[in-house]
BAZALO-768250 format. One record per residue: residue in three letters; x, y, z of N, C-alpha, C in turn. Coordinates in steps of 0.2 Angstrom, whole numbers, plus 5000, padded with zeros to 4 digits. Each point is the difference from the previous one (the first is absolute). Example, Ala and Ser with C-alpha at 12.3 -4.5 7.8 and 13.67 -1.06 7.14 Angstrom:
! BAZALO-768250
ala506649725039499650065000500450065000;ser499850054996500450065001499650055003;
This chain:
! BAZALO-768250
met500449945000499650065000500550065000;leu499850054996500350065000499650065004;his500450035004499750065004500250064997;ile499650044997500150064997499850075004;his500450054999499850065004500050064995;pro499650055001499950064996500750034998;gly500150024994500650034998500549954995;val499849945001500349954995499750014993;asp500449984995499749994993499649954999;leu499350015001499549955000500049964993;gln500150034994500149964994500649955000;gln500550035003500649955000499849945005;val499750015005499849945005499549964996;phe499550024996499649964997500349964994;asp500550034997500349974994500549945003;gly500350025006500549955003499749945003;ala499350005002499749955004499949944995;gly500149945003499949944996499349975000;pro499749964996499349985000499949965007;gly499450025002499849965007500350045006;glu500350064999500350035006499550055003;thr500050015006499650055004500450065002;ile499750064998500350065001499650045006;arg500250025005499750035005500250075000;leu499550054999500150075000499850035007;ala500550035003499950045006499650065000;pro499750025005499550065000500450064997;gly499650044997500350064996499750014993;glu500350054997499850024993500649984995;tyr499849964995500549984995499850044994;arg500450064999499850044994500449974994;ala499649964996500349974994499549974995;lys500350014994499549974995500449934998;thr499649955001500349935000499649954996;ser500349954998499749944996500349945003;ile499549944999500249945003500049954994;ser500649974998500049954995500349935002;thr500049995007500249945003499449965003;pro499949944997499449965002500049985007;asp499449995003499949975006500350035006;leu500150074999500250045006499550015005;thr500150015007499650025005500250075003;ile499650055000500250065002499650025006;glu500250015006499650025006500350065003;gly499450055001500250065004499849995007;ala500050055004499850015007499350025001;gly499650014995499350025000499950054995;ala499450004997499950054995500050075002;asp500050025006500050065003500850025002;lys500449954999500750015002500550004995;thr499949954995500549994995499750024993;arg500350054997499750034994500550014994;ile499849974994500450014994499750064996;val500450054999499750064998500350034993;trp499750024995500250044995499550044997;gly500150044995499550054998500050024992;asp500149954996499950014993499350014998;tyr499950034994499350014997500050004993;ala499449994997500049994993500350064996;lys499850065002500250064995500750025002;lys500449975004500750025002500449984994;pro500450054998500549994994500649965003;asp500249964995500649965001500650034998;glu500549975000500750034998500050024992;leu499549974996500050024993499450054999;gly499750025005499450055000499449964998;arg499949945000499449964999499649995006;glu499450005000499649995006500149935002;tyr500049995007500149935002499449954999;asn499450024999499449974999499949955006;thr499449975000499849975006500549945002;phe500249964996500349945001500850015002;arg500250065001500750015003500050045006;thr499450015003499950035006500049975007;trp500149934999500049965006500550025005;thr499849985007500550015005500349935001;leu499749954999500249935001499749964994;ala500449964996499849964995500249935002;val499549955000500249935001499949964994;cys500549984997500049964993500349935001;ala500049975006500249945001499449955003;asp500049944999499449965003500249985007;gly499549995004500049975007500250055005;val500050074999500250055005499550015005;thr500250005006499550015006500250075003;met499550045002500250065004499550015005;arg500350015006499650015006500250065004;asp499550035003500150055005500450064999;leu499850034994500450064998499550044995;ala500250064998499750054996500450014994;val499650014994500350024994499650074998;val500450054999499750074999500350034994;asn499550034996500250054995499750075003;asp500550045002499850075003500050064996;ala499949994993500150054995499350055002;leu499549985001499350035001499850044994;tyr499550045000499750044995500049974993;pro499649945000500049974994499650044994;glu499550045002499750054996500550044995;glu500650015003500550034996500649964998;lys500149955004500649954998499849944997;gly499449984999499849944998500149945004;gln500049944997500049945004500749995005;glu499949965005500550005005500049935003;val500349954997500049935003500450005006;ala499849965005500449985006500349934998;leu499649954999500249934999499849984993;thr500549974996499849964995500249935001;val499549954998500149935001499949974994;tyr500649974997499949964993500449945002;ala499649955004500349955003499449955002;asp500249934999499549955003500249995007;arg499549975004500049985007500350055004;phe499850064999500250065004499550005006;cys500250015006499750015006500250065004;met499450045002500250065004499550005006;glu500350005006499649995006500150065005;arg499550035002500050055005500450064998;cys500050024994500350054997499650064999;arg500350064998499750064998500350034993;leu499550014996500250034993499750075000;thr500450054999499750075000500350044994;ser499550034997500150044994499450044999;thr499950034994499450034998499749964994;gln500150024994499849974994500449944998;asp499749944999500449944997500549985006;thr499749995006500549985005500349934999;leu499649954998500349934999499849974993;phe500549994997500049964993500149935001;leu499649964997500049935001500149974992;gly500549974998500249984994499649934999;pro500049984993500350034994499750064997;leu500350034996499750054996499549984995;pro499550054998499649994995500449994993;lys499849964996500449984994500150074996;asp499650045000500150064995500650045003;leu500050015006500650045003500749964999;ile500049935000500649974999500350024993;glu499550004995500150014993500350084999;arg499950045005500350074999500750005003;tyr500249965005500649995003500350075002;glu499750035005500250065002500150015007;gly500749995002500150025007499849945005;phe500049944998499949945004500749975002;leu500049965005500549965002500049944995;pro500649974999500049954994499549945003;asp500049985006499549945002499350024999;met499850065000499350024999499849994993;leu500449984995499849994993499849934999;arg500049965005499849934999499249995001;arg499750014995499350005001499749935002;asp500449954998499749935002500149985007;lys500350045004500249995007499449995004;phe499949955004499549995005500250045006;cys499550045003500250045006499449995005;ala500149965005499550005005500350045006;gln499650045004500250045005499550005006;his500350005006499650005006500150055004;phe499550045002500150055005499649995006;ser500349995006499649985006500150065006;gln499450025002500050055006500550064998;cys499950034994500450054998499650075000;leu500350055000499750074999500250034993;ile499650014995500250024994499650074999;glu500350054999499750074999500250044994;gly499550034998500150044994499450044998;thr500050034993499450044998499749974994;val500350004994499849984994500349934997;asp499649954999500349944997500649975004;phe499950005006500649995004500149935002;ile499749954997500149934999499949994993;phe500549984996499950004993500449944996;gly499849984994500449954997499649944998;cys500449944999499749944997500249945005;gly500350025006500149945005499449965002;glu500249945002499449965003500250015008;ala499750055003500150025006499449995006;leu500249975005499549995006500250055005;phe499550045002500150055005499549975006;asp500449975005499649985006500150035006;glu499450035002499950045007500550064999;cys500050034995500450064999499650065001;glu500250065002499750074999500250034994;ile499550024996500150044994499850075001;arg500550045001499850085003500150044994;ser499550044999499950064995500350065004;val500450034997500350065003499850074995;tyr500050065003499750054997500450024994;asp499650024995500250024993499650064998;val500450054998499750074998499549994995;arg500149954995499649994995499249975001;gly500049985007499349995003499749934998;val500449964996499749934999500649955000;gly499849945002500549955001499849934998;tyr500549964998499849934998500549955003;ala499849955004500449965004500449954995;ala499749964996500349964995499950014993;ala500549994996499950004993500449944997;pro499649954999500249944997500050004993;ala500549964997500150004992500049924998;his499749965003500149934998499749984994;pro500449964995499749984994499449955001;leu499649994995499449965001500249935001;glu500649974998500249935001500249995008;gln500150055003500250005007499449995005;thr499949955004499549985003500050025008;glu500650025002500150035007500350074999;gly499750055004500350075000500250025007;phe499650065002500150025006499549985005;arg500149975005499549985005500150035007;phe499550045002500050035006499549965005;lys500449975005499649965004500050035008;asn499450005003500050035006500450065001;cys500050054995500450065001499650065002;arg500350055003499650065002500350064995;phe499450034998500250064995499850065005;thr500650045001499950065005500350064996;ala499950055003500250074998500450045005;gly500450044997500450055004499750065000;pro500250055004499750075001499850044993;gly499550025000499950044993499749974995;val499949935000499749964995499250005000;ala499750034995499350015001499649944999;asp499550005003499549944999499849994993;gly500049944998499849974993500450024995;ser500750035001500450024995500549944997;val500049955003500549954998499749944997;tyr500249974995499749934997500549955002;leu499749945001500449945002500549984994;ala499750014994500549984994499750034994;arg500550014995499850014993500449964996;pro499849984994500549954996500550044996;trp500649995001500550034997500149974992;arg499849945000500049974993499249965000;asp499849984994499349984999499849955005;tyr500449955001499849945004500250005007;gly500250065003500350005006499549965005;leu500349975005499749955004500150015008;cys499450015003500150015007499449975004;val500249975006499549975004500050035007;phe499550025002499950035007499649955004;glu500349975005499749955004500050025008;asn499450015002499950015007500450065003;cys500050054996500350075002499650055003;ala500350045004499750055004500250074996;tyr499450054999500250054997499850065004;gly500450065000499850065003499650044995;gly499850055003499550054997500350034993;his500750015000500350024994499949964994;ile499849945000499949964994499450024997;ser500050014993499450024996499549955001;pro499350015000499549955000500049964994;leu500250024994500149974994500649955000;gly500550015004500549955001500550004995;phe499850004994500549994994499950054995;asp500550024996500050044995500349974994;lys499850024994500149974993500750024997;trp500350055003500650034997499850054994;asn499950065002499950064996499449984994;asp500250014994499550004995500149934996;thr500249955004500149934996499349975001;asp500049944997499449955000500249945005;arg500550015005500249945004499549985005;asp499450035001499549985003499749934997;lys500249994994499749954997500549945000;thr500650015002500549955000500349985007;ala500050055004500450005007499749945004;arg500449975004499849945004500150025007;phe499550045003500050025007499449965004;tyr500349965005499549965004500050035007;glu499449995004499950025006499649955004;thr500349985006499549955004500150025007;pro499550015004499349994998499850074996;pro499549994995499850064996499950065004;val500150064998499850065003499650044996;pro499450025003499450034996500350074997;gly499850014994500150074997500650004996;arg500449955000500750004996499850014992;ala500550014997500050014993499649944997;pro499550014995499749944998500449954996;trp500650014998500449964996500449955005;thr500050025006500449965005499749935001;arg500549954999499849935000499949975007;arg499649955001499849975006500449935001;val500249985006500249945001499649975006;
């Protein structure tokens, strides 16, 4: 087991660890933009309120060539190796002001058998990206890590007793992700509307985002009825909401079809037990 303290080069630690190793991060803030490419690592903090990995990139930030970063380079932490487990820590993108800066990813997961327990993910717009990417984005090949271009990669992810907070589309992508007893917290956005999930699963994918026994809560200033549970980022986005509890900030309709699209005809959004007054195209299980 490796015991790490703030001030070390966290990227060097992750790169130097061997498969199956455990890395324990002491309390404190680790100001670093890092990625994980070693499989089967376990990374443990001292608690989500004590151990924090923090960075502040954003989509409209110019890079060294003057190009915008775009969404998929803004991550604070990117996990691109299978079998990684993370416990008792926070991953934060603290750029803020998404209405000016654009998307701000805290955690990117492009990996199978990923597990996160008792952690906190904090940002604003696009907090958590769950790979793989939609096919059309891969074809553009703009600003992605090399591992993210493997569209055929299977990615199952499990989040247990985590707090995930953001504003717009703050859980998005094509991963097959289970959120078990998590708190999904909407925070204030000056634009006045929020969306918790933005799935982009293709039609052939039969598992998507599953929120099981989760609580959907709101921070200060979030207006009643101003947040939707999900909207489809691509036509056949798939979400299941099972035995969840909703605060007053959730719109009675529950779901949005994504701007002027016809995705109300194709999106696969399920809710059990059924909630009266939901959008008529919501599916029942």
